[in-house]
NUTOR-64198 format. One line per field, with one value per residue (C-alpha): residue in one letter; x, y, z. Coordinates in Angstrom, 2 decimals, always signed. Last residue first. Layout:
<recs>
r: (A ...)
east: (X ...)
north: (Y ...)
up: (Z ...)
</recs>
This chain:
<recs>
r: (G A R L G R D F A E Q D R S Y L A L V S E F R E P S I K W S P A E D T F A N C H A V L L R Y F F K F L H R P V R L N R F A D I I R R Q T I A P D F L D T L N P S Q G P A A C A K L R A S A L D Y L A E G T W E L S P I L N Q K D L R A R Q Y F E R D E R D I Y H S L E I P L L L K F G I G P H K L F K N D L M P W L L A R M Q D V S G N I L H P E D V R D V L V L I G S F G L T K L I S Q F K A L L E Y R D D T R Q K N P L P Q G A L E A S T F S M L S Q R M V G V D H R G V R V N R A I S G A Q W L R R L V R R L F P V W I A A I I L Y I W V H Q L W S V V T D R G L Y A M L A L P I I T G L I G L A L D W Q A R W T R F R L K R R L R N W R G K V T E A T S Q D Y T A A L L L L D R V Q H R D L Q S L D S R A V D A A A A G S P Q K V D L I G D I L T T V G L S L I A D M H D W L K W Q A L L K E T T R G G M R Q R F R D L F P N F D D Y E I V F V K R N P S S E N Y R S L H R V I Q L R M A T K G S G K E G F V V A T A P D Q P D G Y V K D W T P H Y A S A I C H E K F V P D T Q A D E E A F P N S A I G H H E L F Q Q T K M)
east: (-89.88 -87.34 -88.98 -91.83 -89.85 -88.35 -91.59 -93.18 -90.68 -90.56 -94.60 -94.25 -91.92 -93.82 -97.02 -94.67 -93.93 -97.61 -99.16 -96.46 -96.62 -100.59 -100.86 -97.98 -99.90 -103.12 -106.02 -109.35 -112.05 -111.44 -113.66 -113.78 -117.09 -116.82 -113.24 -109.88 -106.86 -108.61 -110.41 -106.99 -105.26 -108.75 -108.91 -105.11 -105.28 -108.08 -105.99 -102.91 -104.46 -107.14 -104.00 -101.91 -104.37 -104.86 -100.83 -97.86 -97.75 -95.15 -97.54 -100.32 -97.26 -96.98 -100.37 -101.18 -97.98 -99.41 -103.20 -101.87 -101.40 -101.16 -105.21 -105.68 -107.22 -110.42 -111.51 -108.63 -110.66 -113.68 -117.09 -120.11 -123.52 -127.31 -127.43 -124.79 -121.39 -120.24 -119.65 -118.35 -115.40 -114.88 -114.38 -111.60 -109.63 -109.28 -109.11 -105.65 -104.80 -104.30 -102.56 -100.06 -99.43 -99.90 -98.30 -99.77 -96.09 -94.25 -97.34 -97.20 -99.75 -99.03 -96.67 -93.75 -94.57 -93.27 -94.02 -92.42 -89.71 -88.72 -89.04 -86.10 -84.02 -83.68 -85.41 -84.34 -85.76 -89.27 -88.45 -88.67 -91.64 -93.27 -92.61 -95.16 -98.11 -100.16 -103.46 -103.26 -106.16 -106.70 -107.99 -109.98 -111.42 -107.69 -105.44 -102.58 -102.49 -102.42 -99.65 -97.74 -97.49 -96.95 -99.56 -96.82 -95.51 -97.85 -98.23 -94.67 -93.74 -96.11 -94.25 -91.03 -92.54 -94.38 -96.96 -98.96 -99.18 -100.87 -103.06 -103.45 -103.58 -101.14 -102.20 -105.67 -106.17 -106.66 -109.54 -109.97 -112.18 -114.25 -115.37 -118.40 -120.96 -124.10 -125.37 -123.80 -120.83 -120.97 -120.96 -118.30 -116.19 -116.35 -115.05 -111.96 -111.43 -111.54 -109.22 -106.83 -107.63 -106.69 -103.79 -102.40 -100.97 -101.16 -103.28 -107.02 -108.76 -110.82 -110.76 -113.46 -112.31 -114.99 -116.97 -120.82 -119.90 -119.29 -123.00 -123.27 -125.16 -122.59 -120.57 -122.94 -122.89 -119.05 -118.89 -120.95 -118.85 -115.86 -116.49 -114.88 -113.18 -111.23 -107.93 -105.96 -107.97 -105.60 -106.53 -110.47 -110.11 -108.40 -110.82 -113.36 -111.94 -111.74 -115.22 -116.32 -114.43 -115.48 -119.17 -119.15 -117.46 -120.07 -123.17 -121.63 -120.95 -124.32 -125.48 -122.33 -123.52 -126.87 -126.31 -123.19 -125.55 -127.75 -125.09 -123.64 -127.00 -128.65 -130.71 -132.01 -133.61 -135.46 -136.74 -138.46 -139.92 -141.13 -142.87 -142.78 -144.16 -141.83 -138.63 -140.10 -140.40 -136.50 -135.35 -136.79 -135.92 -132.28 -131.65 -134.02 -132.20 -128.92 -130.27 -131.61 -128.63 -126.42 -128.85 -128.72 -126.75 -129.27 -132.12 -129.89 -131.91 -130.57 -133.32 -130.54 -133.15 -133.25 -129.55 -129.12 -131.18 -129.53 -126.18 -127.62 -129.26 -125.84 -124.05 -126.11 -126.72 -125.56 -122.09 -121.03 -117.88 -118.98 -115.48 -115.54 -119.39 -120.17 -117.47 -119.04 -122.91 -121.36 -119.66 -123.14 -125.14 -122.29 -123.12 -126.59 -127.29 -127.69 -129.67 -132.55 -130.31 -130.21 -134.60 -134.05 -131.75 -128.48 -127.46 -124.17 -124.11 -122.87 -119.62 -119.43 -121.39 -124.55 -127.49 -129.99 -129.19 -131.06 -130.16 -128.99 -127.08 -125.57 -124.78 -122.28 -121.19 -120.23 -118.57 -116.06 -114.80 -114.14 -112.68 -110.82 -109.12 -108.86 -106.28 -104.39 -104.20 -103.25 -100.14 -98.53 -98.34 -95.60 -93.07 -95.83 -95.84 -92.36 -91.64 -95.17 -93.26 -95.15 -97.56 -100.08 -100.03 -104.48 -105.11 -102.47 -103.99 -107.31 -106.46 -104.77 -107.83 -110.16 -107.75 -107.15 -109.76 -109.30 -109.96 -113.18 -114.72 -116.51 -118.06 -118.51 -121.35 -121.85 -125.85 -126.68 -125.16 -126.39 -126.86 -123.64 -121.37 -123.38 -121.72 -118.68 -118.43 -119.43 -116.83 -113.80 -114.62 -114.63 -110.92 -109.68 -110.24 -108.77 -105.55 -106.04 -102.32 -103.57 -100.08 -98.35 -99.14 -97.53 -100.67 -100.13 -102.93 -104.30 -106.89 -110.65 -111.99 -115.36 -114.80 -111.85 -109.43 -109.69 -106.05 -104.86 -108.21 -107.50 -103.99 -104.99 -106.84 -110.28 -112.90 -116.17 -118.03 -116.34 -116.59 -120.54 -121.96 -119.08 -116.37 -118.15 -119.56 -115.65 -115.79 -114.10 -112.18 -110.23 -109.31 -112.32 -112.82 -111.44 -114.43 -116.00 -119.53 -122.40 -119.59 -121.05 -118.05 -119.58 -120.39 -117.17 -115.94 -118.95 -118.32 -114.75 -115.94 -114.36)
north: (+186.93 +189.14 +191.63 +191.25 +192.58 +195.02 +195.97 +196.24 +198.32 +200.86 +200.85 +201.65 +204.37 +205.75 +205.48 +207.71 +210.23 +210.90 +210.93 +213.79 +215.90 +215.75 +216.65 +219.29 +221.13 +220.85 +218.79 +221.29 +221.03 +221.32 +220.08 +222.01 +220.58 +217.43 +216.96 +217.27 +215.03 +211.62 +213.13 +214.29 +210.86 +209.01 +210.92 +210.37 +206.87 +206.70 +208.48 +206.10 +203.27 +203.96 +205.45 +202.61 +200.58 +202.89 +202.41 +204.35 +206.58 +208.04 +209.62 +210.23 +212.75 +214.68 +214.98 +216.43 +218.92 +219.74 +220.43 +222.84 +222.37 +225.83 +226.11 +223.78 +219.95 +218.63 +221.06 +219.92 +216.87 +218.73 +217.39 +218.08 +217.95 +217.39 +214.00 +213.14 +212.40 +208.61 +208.68 +211.76 +211.16 +208.33 +209.92 +212.30 +209.82 +208.47 +211.63 +212.26 +208.66 +209.25 +212.68 +210.86 +208.32 +205.12 +201.66 +198.37 +197.09 +195.23 +196.00 +192.85 +193.08 +189.20 +189.36 +190.63 +187.60 +185.18 +182.49 +179.34 +181.45 +183.86 +180.12 +178.86 +181.88 +181.98 +183.38 +185.61 +188.94 +186.96 +185.87 +189.69 +189.88 +187.52 +189.55 +192.45 +189.78 +189.11 +190.06 +187.37 +188.41 +185.52 +185.78 +182.99 +182.53 +181.49 +180.24 +183.18 +182.19 +178.18 +178.41 +181.32 +179.07 +180.74 +178.84 +176.25 +179.52 +180.03 +177.48 +176.72 +180.58 +180.93 +178.43 +180.07 +183.60 +182.03 +183.98 +180.55 +178.82 +175.55 +178.22 +179.67 +183.55 +183.99 +183.78 +185.84 +186.10 +184.82 +185.94 +184.00 +185.48 +183.64 +184.14 +184.44 +183.10 +183.06 +179.47 +178.15 +180.14 +178.33 +174.98 +175.24 +176.86 +173.85 +171.32 +173.52 +173.07 +169.32 +169.37 +171.54 +169.13 +165.76 +167.57 +169.03 +165.88 +163.26 +161.03 +160.06 +163.41 +162.68 +163.05 +161.27 +159.32 +156.73 +157.75 +158.21 +155.03 +153.04 +154.37 +156.85 +156.32 +154.07 +156.90 +158.31 +155.45 +154.80 +158.21 +157.30 +154.57 +156.46 +159.55 +161.96 +165.68 +167.14 +169.01 +165.51 +164.61 +161.75 +159.29 +160.05 +159.70 +156.44 +155.36 +156.39 +154.40 +151.28 +151.77 +152.53 +149.78 +146.88 +147.80 +147.64 +143.82 +143.41 +143.89 +142.41 +139.43 +139.17 +136.85 +134.48 +133.92 +132.89 +130.41 +129.32 +128.48 +126.19 +124.51 +123.26 +120.88 +120.10 +122.88 +121.57 +118.57 +120.43 +122.93 +120.10 +118.20 +121.32 +122.16 +123.35 +126.89 +127.40 +126.11 +128.78 +131.92 +130.85 +130.42 +134.05 +135.85 +135.67 +136.17 +138.92 +140.56 +140.12 +141.85 +144.55 +145.40 +144.73 +147.34 +150.20 +152.43 +153.20 +154.07 +156.59 +159.76 +163.43 +166.10 +168.43 +169.25 +165.39 +164.77 +167.68 +166.23 +163.01 +164.66 +166.63 +163.56 +161.49 +164.08 +164.35 +168.17 +171.74 +170.15 +171.24 +169.79 +169.47 +167.92 +164.77 +163.79 +167.47 +167.52 +164.09 +165.47 +168.99 +166.91 +164.68 +167.68 +169.27 +165.81 +165.93 +169.38 +172.22 +175.19 +173.79 +174.75 +178.75 +178.32 +178.10 +180.84 +180.54 +183.08 +181.85 +181.23 +183.87 +183.89 +179.73 +177.37 +178.52 +179.37 +179.34 +176.91 +177.55 +174.27 +175.41 +178.45 +176.09 +174.05 +176.36 +177.14 +173.86 +173.53 +176.95 +175.89 +172.50 +173.85 +176.20 +173.72 +170.76 +173.52 +174.63 +170.87 +170.60 +173.37 +171.21 +170.89 +168.10 +170.78 +171.90 +168.50 +168.54 +172.25 +171.48 +168.32 +165.06 +163.23 +161.70 +163.24 +162.58 +164.27 +167.24 +167.83 +167.69 +170.52 +172.48 +172.13 +173.38 +176.16 +177.86 +180.48 +183.06 +181.27 +183.72 +182.08 +184.67 +183.60 +186.44 +187.58 +188.01 +187.29 +188.89 +192.30 +194.79 +192.73 +191.07 +194.09 +194.89 +191.97 +192.29 +195.47 +194.06 +191.37 +193.79 +195.98 +193.15 +192.11 +195.72 +196.28 +192.90 +193.80 +197.41 +198.34 +196.73 +194.40 +195.46 +194.43 +193.04 +192.67 +189.96 +191.09 +188.03 +189.48 +188.91 +189.97 +191.60 +192.28 +195.04 +195.53 +195.22 +195.36 +198.02 +200.14 +200.24 +201.31 +204.46 +202.66 +203.29 +205.04 +205.29 +202.27 +200.48 +203.76 +203.51 +200.25 +197.88 +200.62 +202.09 +198.49 +196.99 +193.93 +192.54 +195.85 +195.19 +198.46 +199.39 +202.35 +205.14 +206.61 +206.55 +207.57 +210.06 +213.25 +216.69 +218.33 +218.45 +215.31 +213.72 +215.72 +214.46 +210.37 +210.63 +211.59 +214.49)
up: (+200.62 +201.17 +198.33 +199.88 +203.71 +201.77 +199.80 +203.65 +205.15 +202.26 +202.74 +206.73 +205.61 +203.41 +205.38 +208.17 +206.22 +204.54 +207.93 +209.02 +205.92 +205.92 +209.40 +209.37 +206.18 +207.91 +206.70 +207.30 +208.89 +212.09 +215.02 +218.42 +220.38 +218.75 +219.72 +217.60 +216.78 +216.26 +213.11 +211.44 +212.32 +211.39 +208.15 +207.34 +207.86 +205.23 +202.98 +203.31 +202.92 +200.13 +198.46 +198.61 +197.58 +194.53 +193.29 +193.33 +196.89 +195.62 +192.90 +195.24 +196.73 +193.61 +193.02 +196.43 +196.51 +192.98 +194.48 +196.69 +200.67 +201.67 +200.83 +204.00 +203.01 +202.35 +199.93 +197.53 +196.98 +195.68 +197.06 +194.36 +196.54 +195.61 +197.34 +199.92 +197.67 +197.62 +193.96 +194.44 +196.36 +194.67 +191.31 +193.47 +194.43 +190.84 +189.59 +192.06 +191.49 +187.44 +188.11 +190.30 +187.61 +188.21 +186.86 +185.67 +184.66 +181.43 +179.76 +177.04 +174.21 +173.47 +170.58 +172.08 +174.60 +171.89 +174.51 +172.68 +171.05 +174.28 +176.47 +174.09 +173.77 +177.47 +180.67 +182.97 +181.67 +182.08 +185.68 +186.51 +185.27 +188.08 +191.06 +189.18 +189.67 +186.94 +184.99 +181.90 +179.62 +177.46 +173.85 +172.11 +168.61 +166.64 +169.37 +169.99 +173.55 +173.04 +170.12 +172.03 +174.95 +178.27 +179.92 +180.95 +182.82 +185.21 +187.81 +188.34 +187.96 +190.84 +192.77 +192.78 +193.53 +196.64 +197.77 +199.28 +195.91 +197.32 +199.17 +196.17 +196.25 +194.01 +190.80 +191.39 +188.13 +184.42 +182.35 +179.35 +176.76 +173.93 +170.38 +168.40 +171.28 +169.20 +170.45 +167.12 +167.58 +171.20 +170.35 +167.30 +170.19 +172.23 +169.46 +169.10 +172.52 +172.06 +169.14 +171.30 +174.15 +171.93 +171.16 +174.66 +175.85 +178.51 +177.48 +178.12 +177.27 +174.49 +170.83 +168.47 +165.87 +166.47 +169.77 +167.64 +165.30 +168.78 +169.52 +172.43 +175.59 +177.07 +177.58 +180.22 +182.09 +181.88 +183.59 +186.28 +186.76 +186.58 +189.07 +187.92 +190.08 +187.58 +187.82 +186.55 +183.23 +182.94 +185.18 +184.82 +181.11 +181.29 +183.96 +181.46 +178.06 +180.24 +181.74 +178.15 +176.73 +179.19 +178.81 +175.07 +175.44 +177.91 +175.32 +172.38 +174.64 +176.10 +172.89 +173.50 +177.21 +176.47 +173.34 +175.70 +178.86 +176.38 +175.20 +178.21 +178.04 +181.78 +181.65 +178.38 +180.27 +183.39 +181.29 +178.66 +181.58 +183.42 +180.20 +176.61 +177.08 +180.00 +177.86 +175.61 +177.99 +178.94 +175.20 +174.72 +177.72 +177.55 +174.04 +174.71 +177.51 +175.15 +172.13 +173.82 +175.44 +172.22 +170.89 +173.27 +171.00 +168.46 +171.96 +173.25 +171.71 +172.43 +173.11 +173.97 +177.09 +177.91 +177.55 +179.48 +182.04 +181.72 +182.53 +185.66 +187.09 +186.63 +188.11 +191.26 +191.98 +192.12 +192.34 +188.87 +187.53 +183.96 +182.09 +180.86 +180.67 +179.91 +177.03 +175.55 +175.96 +173.80 +171.04 +171.04 +170.55 +167.91 +166.37 +166.17 +165.07 +167.19 +166.13 +168.29 +171.18 +169.82 +170.65 +173.77 +174.48 +176.00 +178.49 +180.20 +183.83 +186.12 +188.43 +187.68 +189.25 +188.49 +191.59 +189.92 +187.01 +183.41 +182.13 +179.04 +181.22 +184.07 +181.14 +179.38 +182.89 +183.49 +180.19 +180.17 +183.88 +182.89 +179.75 +181.78 +184.26 +181.00 +179.31 +182.21 +182.97 +179.17 +179.46 +182.36 +185.86 +187.01 +188.04 +190.70 +192.33 +192.89 +194.40 +196.13 +197.88 +197.23 +198.23 +195.55 +192.08 +191.71 +195.41 +194.51 +190.97 +192.95 +195.28 +192.47 +190.95 +193.39 +194.62 +191.16 +191.57 +188.95 +185.67 +184.79 +181.74 +179.49 +176.13 +173.88 +172.53 +168.73 +167.65 +170.88 +170.36 +172.49 +175.44 +174.82 +175.07 +178.67 +179.94 +177.58 +179.76 +183.13 +182.77 +181.47 +184.66 +187.02 +185.53 +186.00 +189.55 +189.95 +188.52 +189.79 +191.07 +195.02 +194.39 +191.88 +188.14 +185.16 +182.50 +179.24 +176.31 +174.35 +172.21 +171.40 +167.90 +168.60 +172.02 +170.94 +172.77 +177.12 +177.82 +175.40 +175.98 +180.00 +179.96 +181.60 +184.39 +184.36 +187.04 +185.27 +184.68 +187.35 +189.73 +190.65 +192.24 +191.98 +193.22 +195.82 +197.25 +197.33 +198.34 +195.60 +194.20 +197.62 +199.41 +201.30 +203.72 +200.76 +199.95 +203.24 +203.37 +202.39 +201.31 +201.65 +203.18 +206.67 +206.07 +206.20 +209.03 +210.97 +209.77 +210.58 +214.23 +216.57)
</recs>
């Protein structure tokens, strides 16, 4: 007996439990993303008009990634309905590029020693890189944006940026833009032209050098060959030309030093010092004087740059920023190690950072990290102030909530004109209360989906097409549940031992 045959008999067009990962689950993306929520959804999502921080711990398969996708979907709809109070979304869920660059910059160290050098400003640089790249993709109408989606920026909004904000955006682009869609220099110049930023005022020393070289040469050519030969024999002519080029050469060396110091201290970024130097040459000394640059290993400059980024976004119609942190356990350098996850994440648990005005952080973290919270000292608690961060210690699911989730997925996969009911799949001897109790022991959606898929396969394999059975028997239900529970316990023991 085929599984599809069993499902179609009950009015179900496709298997609702075939996928386990929200990112690749079409049932969730097309149907349940807007209808199936965890009971703590309202507390985590909050009010988009005033983004707030939430720290959520959940075991594998509890729905952290699904919640992140739901937040993105809801904010997209909110932005459509509130064009003047949009929320700028930064999905900080792929740490591999940043960790790879960090390791390359820091040299050959063990993973433990490497992550011990990871600081809060590295997180801030990574978040600014994601945000700036996404914003520039939106401004330049990039067809394949670097992030999940380009920011929606209207052309009319760009005209609202004053010259100081345009300068700030171009400086942020020179420092943090990590797009590989085109050449760094070509993309920066395209952005400069789109923002109508004129650079001729910064090139006066170059013009002086060119004119100071051409005029004496033209004068010598006009006066004749003998005069040229005579002048070239004197050292003073070379000294004059060299002196004329001094302001330009001094600016080149200064911008080269600035570009080099930025490249050294933005340890999670990809930079070409020569290209960055050319970008910095487009600004006058007055325009760069006193401006924060990430050329030191400290957070002060990053906070100022973050404030400038927020100011630009506010002018473009974004009243707040939401940073979604997820998949901390997946980077290949972390490899699921709880100690290494802690080393990566703990610098971010800083109350000043998490409560930065206008920014909300949604930290969707593995449950294993919550055990480290209990072991921390007073200094950690004073710095992190998790009591002020909408802390959710465990993303737990009740049996009733999992029953509703399974029912919602059945209805999402229903054939046209059908309305399948979960209890109809089972023998009447299996009551709804027994199903809910069994689901409670499964704890999280991923285990629910795995169990249900295994149950359907086991039931259908026990019957032929000629003699099908349309109800799952109590014996089959209990035996598959016991076997799955044993496998689940073994997995949990291995996870704890690891």
